[in-house]
C-alpha positions in Angstrom: 22.3 8.4 8.4 18.8 7.6 7.5 16.4 4.6 7.3 14.8 2.2 4.9 11.1 1.5 4.3 9.5 -1.2 2.3 6.2 -2.6 1.2 5.5 -6.4 1.0 2.4 -8.1 -0.1 2.8 -11.5 1.6 0.0 -13.3 -0.4 -2.0 -15.1 2.2 0.2 -15.2 5.3 -2.1 -17.3 7.5 -1.4 -19.9 10.3 -1.7 -23.5 9.1 -5.0 -25.3 9.2 -7.2 -22.1 9.0 -9.4 -22.3 5.8 -9.6 -19.1 3.7 -11.2 -18.1 0.4 -13.3 -21.3 0.4 -10.2 -23.5 0.4 -8.5 -25.8 3.0 -5.8 -23.4 4.0 -2.1 -24.0 4.3 -0.7 -27.3 5.5 2.1 -27.3 8.1 4.6 -28.0 5.3 3.3 -25.2 3.1 3.4 -22.8 6.0 6.9 -23.7 6.8 8.0 -23.2 3.1 6.2 -19.9 3.0 7.9 -18.7 6.2 11.3 -19.6 4.7 10.6 -17.8 1.5 9.3 -14.6 3.2 12.1 -14.7 5.8 14.7 -14.8 3.0 12.9 -11.8 1.3 13.0 -9.9 4.6 16.8 -10.6 4.9 17.4 -9.5 1.3 15.3 -6.3 1.8 16.8 -5.5 5.2 14.3 -2.7 5.7 13.9 -0.8 9.0 10.2 -0.4 8.3 8.1 -3.0 6.4 4.4 -2.4 5.6 3.0 -6.0 5.1 -0.3 -6.8 3.4 -2.4 -10.0 3.4 -1.6 -11.0 7.0 -4.4 -13.0 8.4 -3.4 -13.3 12.1 -0.9 -12.1 14.6 0.5 -15.5 15.2 1.6 -15.9 11.6 3.3 -12.5 11.8 5.2 -13.4 14.9 6.3 -16.7 13.3 7.6 -14.8 10.3 9.7 -12.4 12.4 11.1 -15.4 14.4 11.9 -17.2 11.2 13.8 -14.2 9.8 15.8 -14.0 13.0 16.6 -17.7 12.9 17.7 -17.7 9.3 19.9 -14.6 10.0 21.5 -16.4 12.9 22.1 -19.5 10.7 23.8 -17.3 8.1 26.0 -15.7 10.7 26.8 -19.1 12.2 28.0 -20.3 8.8 30.5 -17.5 8.5 28.3 -14.9 6.7 28.4 -11.8 8.8 26.0 -9.5 7.0 22.6 -9.0 5.6 22.1 -9.6 1.9 21.9 -5.9 0.7 23.3 -3.3 3.0 25.8 -5.4 4.9 26.2 -5.5 8.7 24.5 -7.7 11.2 20.8 -8.5 11.0 18.7 -6.3 13.4 15.6 -8.0 14.6 12.2 -6.2 14.8 11.8 -7.1 18.4 8.7 -5.6 19.9 8.1 -3.5 16.8 5.4 -5.8 15.4 1.9 -4.3 14.9 -1.1 -6.2 13.5 -4.3 -4.7 12.2 -7.2 -7.3 12.1 -9.8 -7.2 9.3 -13.2 -6.4 10.8 -14.9 -8.2 7.9 -13.8 -11.6 9.0 -15.5 -14.2 11.2 -14.3 -17.5 12.7 -15.2 -19.5 9.5 -14.2 -16.9 7.0 -10.8 -15.2 7.8 -10.0 -12.0 5.9 -6.6 -10.5 5.3 -5.4 -7.7 7.6 -2.2 -5.6 7.7 1.0 -5.5 9.7 4.0 -3.3 10.2 7.5 -4.5 11.2 9.6 -1.7 12.8 13.1 -1.4 14.1 12.3 2.1 15.3 10.3 3.1 18.4 6.6 3.0 17.9 5.0 6.0 19.6 1.4 5.1 18.7 -0.5 2.9 16.3 -4.0 2.0 15.2 -6.3 1.2 12.3 -9.5 2.3 10.8 -12.1 0.3 8.8 -15.6 1.2 9.9 -16.2 4.7 8.6 -20.0 4.7 9.0 -19.7 7.7 11.3 -17.9 9.6 8.5 -18.6 7.8 5.2 -17.1 8.6 1.9 -20.0 10.0 -0.1 -20.3 11.3 -3.7 -23.2 13.1 -5.3 -23.5 12.8 -9.1 -25.0 15.9 -10.6 -26.8 16.4 -13.9 -24.8 18.4 -16.5 -26.9 21.5 -15.8 -28.8 21.0 -12.6 -30.3 18.4 -10.3 -29.2 15.2 -8.6 -28.2 12.3 -10.9 -27.5 9.8 -8.2 -25.7 9.2 -4.9 -23.0 6.8 -3.7 -21.7 6.2 -0.2 -19.1 3.9 1.4 -19.3 3.1 5.1 -16.8 0.2 5.6 -13.5 -0.5 3.9 -12.6 -4.0 2.5 -9.4 -3.9 4.6 -8.2 -1.6 7.3 -6.1 1.5 7.0 -3.2 0.9 9.4 -1.1 3.8 10.8 2.0 3.8 13.0 3.5 6.9 14.5 7.3 6.4 14.8 10.3 8.0 16.4 13.0 7.7 13.8 16.3 9.0 15.1 14.5 11.8 16.9 12.0 12.7 14.2 8.3 11.8 14.3 7.1 10.2 11.1 3.7 8.6 10.5 3.6 5.5 8.3 0.3 4.5 6.7 0.0 0.8 5.5 -2.8 0.2 3.0 -4.3 -2.5 0.7 -7.0 -1.2 -1.6 -9.7 -3.3 -3.2 -8.5 -5.4 -6.1 -9.8 -5.0 -9.7 -11.6 -8.4 -9.4 -15.3 -7.8 -10.2 -17.5 -7.8 -7.1 -20.8 -9.7 -7.0 -22.2 -9.1 -3.5 -25.6 -10.7 -4.1 -24.8 -14.4 -3.8 -21.1 -14.3 -2.9 -19.0 -17.0 -4.7 -22.2 -18.5 -6.1 -23.5 -15.3 -7.6 -25.1 -15.8 -11.1 -22.4 -13.5 -12.6 -19.9 -16.2 -11.7 -21.5 -18.8 -13.9 -19.3 -18.4 -17.0 -21.4 -21.0 -18.9 -24.2 -18.4 -18.8 -21.9 -15.4 -19.4 -23.5 -12.2 -18.2 -21.4 -9.4 -19.8 -23.4 -6.5 -18.3 -23.6 -8.1 -14.8 -19.8 -8.6 -14.8 -19.4 -5.0 -16.0 -21.5 -3.9 -13.0 -19.2 -6.0 -10.8 -16.2 -4.2 -12.2 -17.8 -0.8 -11.4 -18.4 -2.0 -7.8 -14.7 -2.9 -7.5 -13.5 0.4 -9.0 -15.8 2.5 -6.9 -14.8 0.7 -3.8 -11.1 1.1 -4.6 -11.4 4.8 -5.3 -13.6 5.4 -2.2 -10.9 3.6 -0.1 -8.2 5.7 -1.7 -10.2 8.8 -0.7 -10.6 7.5 2.9 -6.8 7.1 3.1 -6.3 10.5 1.6 -8.6 12.1 4.2 -6.5 10.5 7.0 -3.2 11.5 5.4 -4.3 15.1 4.9 -5.2 15.4 8.6 -1.7 14.3 9.6 -0.1 16.6 7.0 -2.1 19.6 8.2 -0.8 19.0 11.7 2.7 19.5 10.2 4.0 15.9 10.5 5.9 13.9 7.7 4.0 11.0 6.1 4.9 7.9 4.2 2.2 5.8 2.6 3.1 2.2 1.7 1.2 -0.7 0.4 -0.8 -2.4 -2.4 -2.9 0.2 -4.2 -4.1 -2.3 -6.9 -3.9 0.5 -9.4 -1.2 1.6 -11.9 0.7 4.8 -11.4 -1.8 7.0 -13.3 -4.9 5.0 -12.3 -7.8 6.8 -10.7 -7.3 5.4 -7.2 -3.5 6.2 -7.3 -4.2 9.8 -8.4 -6.8 10.2 -5.6 -4.4 8.9 -3.0 -1.4 11.0 -4.1 -3.4 14.2 -4.6 -3.5 16.6 -7.6 -0.6 18.5 -9.0 -1.0 22.3 -9.2 -1.3 24.1 -12.5 1.8 26.0 -13.5 -0.1 29.4 -13.5 -3.4 30.3 -11.9 -3.2 34.0 -12.9 -5.0 33.2 -16.2 -7.9 31.4 -14.4 -11.1 33.0 -13.2 -11.2 33.8 -9.4 -13.7 31.7 -7.5 -16.9 33.6 -6.7 -15.6 36.9 -8.1 -14.8 38.7 -11.3 -11.3 38.7 -12.7 -8.4 36.2 -12.4 -6.3 35.1 -9.4 -3.4 37.5 -8.5 0.2 36.5 -8.5 0.2 36.3 -4.7 -3.0 34.2 -4.7 -1.3 32.0 -7.4 1.7 31.4 -5.0 -0.6 30.6 -2.0 -2.7 28.2 -4.1 0.2 26.3 -5.5 2.0 26.1 -2.1 -1.2 24.7 -0.5 -1.6 22.0 -3.1 2.1 21.1 -3.1 2.1 20.8 0.6 -0.6 18.1 0.6 0.6 16.2 -2.4 2.4 12.9 -2.1 5.3 11.9 -4.4 5.7 8.4 -5.7 9.1 7.0 -4.9 8.9 5.0 -8.1 8.2 8.2 -10.2 11.1 10.1 -8.5 13.6 7.2 -9.0 12.4 6.6 -12.5 12.9 10.3 -13.4 16.5 10.0 -12.2 17.4 7.0 -14.4 15.2 8.0 -17.3 13.0 4.9 -17.4 10.2 3.1 -15.4 12.1 0.2 -13.9 10.1 -0.9 -10.9 7.2 -3.2 -11.9 5.7 -5.1 -8.9 3.1 -7.2 -10.9 3.4 -9.4 -14.0 -0.1 -10.9 -14.1 -1.2 -12.3 -17.4 2.0 -11.1 -19.1 1.2 -7.5 -18.3 4.0 -5.8 -16.3 2.9 -2.9 -14.1 3.4 -1.4 -10.7 0.5 -1.9 -8.3 2.4 -1.2 -5.1 3.5 2.2 -3.8 5.8 4.1 -1.5 4.4 7.6 -1.3 6.3 10.4 0.4 5.1 13.8 1.7 6.7 17.1 0.8 9.0 16.6 3.8 11.0 14.2 1.6 10.9 16.4 -1.6 14.1 17.9 -2.9 14.1 21.7 -2.5 10.9 21.9 -0.5 11.2 24.3 2.5 9.8 21.6 4.7 12.4 19.0 3.6 13.9 16.9 6.3 15.1 14.0 4.1 15.2 12.7 0.5 14.9 9.5 -1.5 18.4 8.2 -1.7 17.7 4.9 -3.5 14.8 2.7 -4.6 15.1 -1.0 -5.3 12.5 -3.5 -6.5 12.6 -7.2 -5.6 10.6 -8.8 -8.4 12.6 -11.7 -9.9 10.2 -14.2 -8.4 7.2 -13.0 -10.4 5.6 -15.4 -12.9 4.4 -13.5 -15.9 2.1 -16.3 -17.1 4.6 -17.7 -19.5 5.2 -20.6 -17.3 2.6 -22.9 -15.6 1.6 -21.7 -12.1 3.1 -24.0 -9.6 3.5 -24.5 -5.9 6.2 -21.9 -5.7 4.0 -19.2 -7.2 1.1 -20.1 -4.9 3.2 -19.9 -1.7 5.5 -17.0 -2.6 4.2 -13.5 -3.1 2.5 -12.6 -6.3 3.8 -9.0 -5.9 7.2 -7.5 -6.1 8.6 -5.6 -3.1 9.8 -2.0 -3.1 12.5 -0.8 -0.7 13.4 2.9 -0.4 16.4 4.3 1.4 15.6 7.6 3.0 18.6 9.9 3.8 18.4 12.9 6.1 19.4 16.2 4.6 
């Protein structure tokens, strides 16, 4: 017994006729094709929980769930009695749809939000994007003394969505996230910013735009981390799923997952006192850090098979994993808090175009990310 959880970047799932990103939006035919493709992915993944990114409106989300149900019924009517991976009848998500609207949008400029599809009972849900009451702030200090600068983030580019679930009698909180992309950010002038004029290439200005994107992404990772730690300190299991837009060892990914403890603190100086940490203090420190650290399902599964086999991006011929399923200590083998473990991880990435072929209609309407599906088994 157990459940499956997945992450799916839908790449611009938006109702037809709504312009976005300074384009004309999807035609009715394009939207229909996209729904078919995404519905087939959902049937293939057959996940009990799906964290979906780049969902622009609740109507498009509802249309996708309905299309998946319809295609499953058509398969069953044709004599195929099971889903494409696990077998057995398709189980609709029913009333387990939750949408988190992006606060940065307006009527003429839609912005992507987040959504969760759940077959399990939703106890509570919500989302957070305006953090002005509790901003993420960083002070940069001189190497010896004095302030070298300050930086503060008061609103996220996309919401942090959370859903508290009853999964077979156990309460688990799922966080759905989509951190800022590495695309350089030029806020002074929007799409017509001078840095965007490549005929008058501004290398320093574009570098400054890359710093903005990186700082925003890392700040958003810390904002998520802050929310996750609150739930963990309350004693509840956590799963974080979504598009981190950073490789496994990237700064934002490391902030999000939390640090790993040193193997031995007894050789390090004690904070605010003479001498080193004692053996008992070493045990307490490491237990505290381990309890708040998140494990990458990809890293756990890769260690088992001896290779990294789960790329979710193939942009420009570079294969890497930008999407994550992160599990709290409650899913870690051998941890005293363990209630379950990662039974299996699968990547759905055959559709990715690595740049070796011209980008066509299929690539624009399908997802530009691979999907990860983890099977979680109870201990």
